PLY file of the C-alpha trace (Angstrom):
ply
format ascii 1.0
element vertex 112
property float x
property float y
property float z
element edge 111
property int vertex1
property int vertex2
end_header
165.38 80.41 -139.64
167.73 80.91 -142.57
169.57 77.68 -141.79
166.35 75.73 -142.27
165.75 77.37 -145.64
169.33 76.88 -146.86
169.48 73.33 -145.53
166.26 72.46 -147.35
167.74 72.46 -150.85
170.40 69.78 -150.32
167.91 67.74 -148.28
165.35 67.82 -151.11
168.02 66.78 -153.60
169.21 63.94 -151.37
165.65 62.78 -150.72
165.18 62.74 -154.48
168.11 60.36 -154.91
165.93 57.54 -153.64
163.64 58.02 -156.66
166.23 57.18 -159.29
163.72 56.77 -162.12
162.35 60.28 -161.65
165.84 61.69 -161.19
166.97 60.17 -164.52
164.12 61.99 -166.28
165.27 65.32 -164.83
169.01 64.68 -165.31
169.44 62.62 -168.53
173.17 62.07 -167.99
172.25 59.81 -165.06
170.37 57.52 -167.46
173.51 57.25 -169.59
175.61 56.43 -166.54
173.03 53.90 -165.41
173.01 52.15 -168.79
176.83 52.07 -168.82
176.95 50.23 -165.48
174.79 47.21 -166.20
175.73 43.79 -164.86
173.23 41.52 -166.54
169.85 42.91 -165.48
171.28 44.54 -162.37
171.54 48.33 -162.56
174.57 48.90 -160.34
174.52 52.70 -160.63
170.85 52.93 -159.63
171.45 50.83 -156.54
174.56 52.82 -155.62
172.64 56.08 -155.95
169.76 54.77 -153.85
172.15 53.51 -151.19
174.05 56.81 -151.09
170.97 58.85 -150.18
170.59 57.63 -146.57
174.34 57.95 -146.02
174.30 61.53 -147.31
171.30 62.38 -145.09
173.10 60.89 -142.11
176.24 62.90 -142.88
174.36 66.18 -143.26
172.39 65.58 -140.08
175.63 64.70 -138.29
177.07 68.12 -139.12
173.98 69.95 -137.94
174.66 69.98 -134.16
178.12 71.44 -134.81
176.67 74.19 -136.99
173.95 74.94 -134.45
176.54 75.04 -131.66
178.45 77.64 -133.68
175.27 79.73 -133.97
174.72 79.44 -130.22
178.23 80.70 -129.56
177.46 83.71 -131.79
174.30 84.31 -129.74
176.51 84.72 -126.68
175.54 81.74 -124.49
178.02 81.67 -121.63
177.31 78.40 -119.85
177.73 74.99 -121.43
174.34 73.85 -120.11
172.59 76.88 -121.58
174.31 76.31 -124.89
173.37 72.62 -124.95
169.75 73.47 -124.16
169.70 76.03 -126.97
171.26 73.56 -129.43
168.75 70.92 -128.40
165.75 73.21 -128.89
167.05 74.39 -132.28
167.77 70.82 -133.35
164.29 69.68 -132.29
162.56 72.47 -134.20
164.80 71.91 -137.19
164.05 68.17 -137.29
160.31 68.74 -137.01
160.33 71.19 -139.91
162.64 69.04 -142.03
160.81 65.79 -141.35
157.31 66.96 -142.04
157.55 69.85 -144.47
160.67 69.11 -146.47
159.80 65.44 -146.90
156.37 66.43 -148.17
157.87 69.00 -150.57
160.48 66.57 -151.87
157.89 63.87 -152.39
155.56 66.16 -154.30
158.36 67.65 -156.44
159.66 64.30 -157.62
156.21 62.74 -158.09
155.22 65.32 -160.71
0 1
1 2
2 3
3 4
4 5
5 6
6 7
7 8
8 9
9 10
10 11
11 12
12 13
13 14
14 15
15 16
16 17
17 18
18 19
19 20
20 21
21 22
22 23
23 24
24 25
25 26
26 27
27 28
28 29
29 30
30 31
31 32
32 33
33 34
34 35
35 36
36 37
37 38
38 39
39 40
40 41
41 42
42 43
43 44
44 45
45 46
46 47
47 48
48 49
49 50
50 51
51 52
52 53
53 54
54 55
55 56
56 57
57 58
58 59
59 60
60 61
61 62
62 63
63 64
64 65
65 66
66 67
67 68
68 69
69 70
70 71
71 72
72 73
73 74
74 75
75 76
76 77
77 78
78 79
79 80
80 81
81 82
82 83
83 84
84 85
85 86
86 87
87 88
88 89
89 90
90 91
91 92
92 93
93 94
94 95
95 96
96 97
97 98
98 99
99 100
100 101
101 102
102 103
103 104
104 105
105 106
106 107
107 108
108 109
109 110
110 111
C-alpha cells in the first residue's frame, strides 16, 4: 500500500515531463534552459525532456519487480513459485492503480 503512495509522486512528475509547456510555467528555470538551447526554431531542450519521460517511466517500472520481490522476501515466502505468484499479484494491482488513478491525477494536475 505504502509503495503505491510513495511511487506515485515520481510517476506524476515524470508523466508531467511530457507536458513541457505546463512544466515551464511551474518551473521557470526550464523556460530559460529551453530558450538557451534553440537551434533555429527547434527547441532541443523541450524535445529532450519529452523524450526522457518514457525512458524514465520504463526505468522506474523496471525496478519495481525487484522492489516487490524484496517485500515478498520480508513477508516470509519460502518457495520460489509462491514468491513469484505474490510478486505477480502485487505488480498487477500496482499497475492497475498506477495506470488508471495516477495517470488521471497527473493529467488533471498539469491541465490546471
